[in-house]
TILUMZA-331747 format. One record per residue (C-alpha): residue in one letter; x, z, y. Coordinates in steps of 0.25 Angstrom, whole numbers, plus 2048, in hexadecimal, padded with zeros to 3 digits. Last residue first. Layout:
BEGIN
AXZY
...
// end
This chain:
BEGIN
G7AF822835
C7BA81983A
Y7B580E843
D7B57FE843
A7B67FE834
K7BF7F8829
Y7CA7F082F
T7D67ED827
V7E47F1828
K7F07EC820
T7FF7EF81E
A7FD7FE823
S809807822
F803815820
T80B820826
P80882E820
L80483A82A
K80C84682C
E80485282B
G80185A838
A7F485F834
G7F085182F
S7E984E83B
E7E0844836
S7DA84F82C
G7D884C81E
A7E2844815
V7F084181A
P7F6835813
P80283880B
T810838810
S81982F808
D81D825813
S81A817817
F80C817812
T80780A80D
G7FD800812
T7EF7FB812
V7E580081E
E7D67FF81D
V7D080282B
Q7C580A833
Q7C7808842
T7CC81184C
V7D980884D
R7D87FB846
E7DF7F2851
E7EB7FB850
L7ED7F9842
N7F27EB843
V7FA7E8836
K8027DB838
E80D7E2840
S8117E9832
A80F7F582A
P8057FB835
V80580A836
V7FB814831
K7FC823832
F7F482B828
Y7E7833826
L7DF834819
H7D1837816
E7D0839807
A7C68327FF
K7C18397F2
G7C28307E6
K7C78227E5
H7D181B7EF
G7CE80D7F1
K7D280D800
E7D981A803
E7D282180D
A7D682381B
N7CF82D825
S7D982A82E
L7E381F830
L7ED82283C
F7F4817844
T802814848
N80680884F
E80A81185C
S80A81F859
S80182B856
G7F782284E
P7EA81B853
G7DE81B848
L7DB81483C
C7CF81A834
G7D0818825
I7D180F819
Y7DE810811
T7E5805809
K7F2807800
G7FE7FF7FF
A8027F37F7
A8107F87F7
Q80C8037EE
A80A7FA7E2
P8167F27E5
A81E8007E6
S81A8067D9
G80D80E7D6
S80B8087C8
A8188027C3
P81B7F47C7
Q81B7EA7BC
P8287E37B9
T8277D47B7
K82B7CE7AA
T8297BF7A9
Q8377BA7AD
A83E7C47A3
A8357BF797
L8387B079B
I8477B379A
A8467BA78D
A83E7AF787
S8477A578B
A8537AC785
I84C7AE778
V8487A0777
A85679B77B
G85C7A4770
V85279F766
T856791769
A864793769
V86379A75B
L85B78F756
M86578475B
R87078C755
H86A78C748
M86877D747
// end
């Protein structure tokens, strides 16, 4: 009888440990890679860039950004062949994606006074208006 009780208690403890190990899922820390992988969304005027399949988003504002809006400038490239930026040149668009380098977007003048513009890899582009302004 004593052996049976010890075996039953041991089986229950082992089952509980296995069940607990299966139900625990690690929670990503705030600002971790999965959260950043979703990307950011900007609304601005899409113009032609300096090379093939490169574009410039001007007067861009981060969607949902609270406070004083900064007018940002940066290069935009399609993340895949499915993203067709060329058909949206000279239109106001909404682009979603991620920056491929750590250079921050340039605020203010389009020329950037010789500053290197960051490159934004667009995963999605959405039409907003026929013209910018």
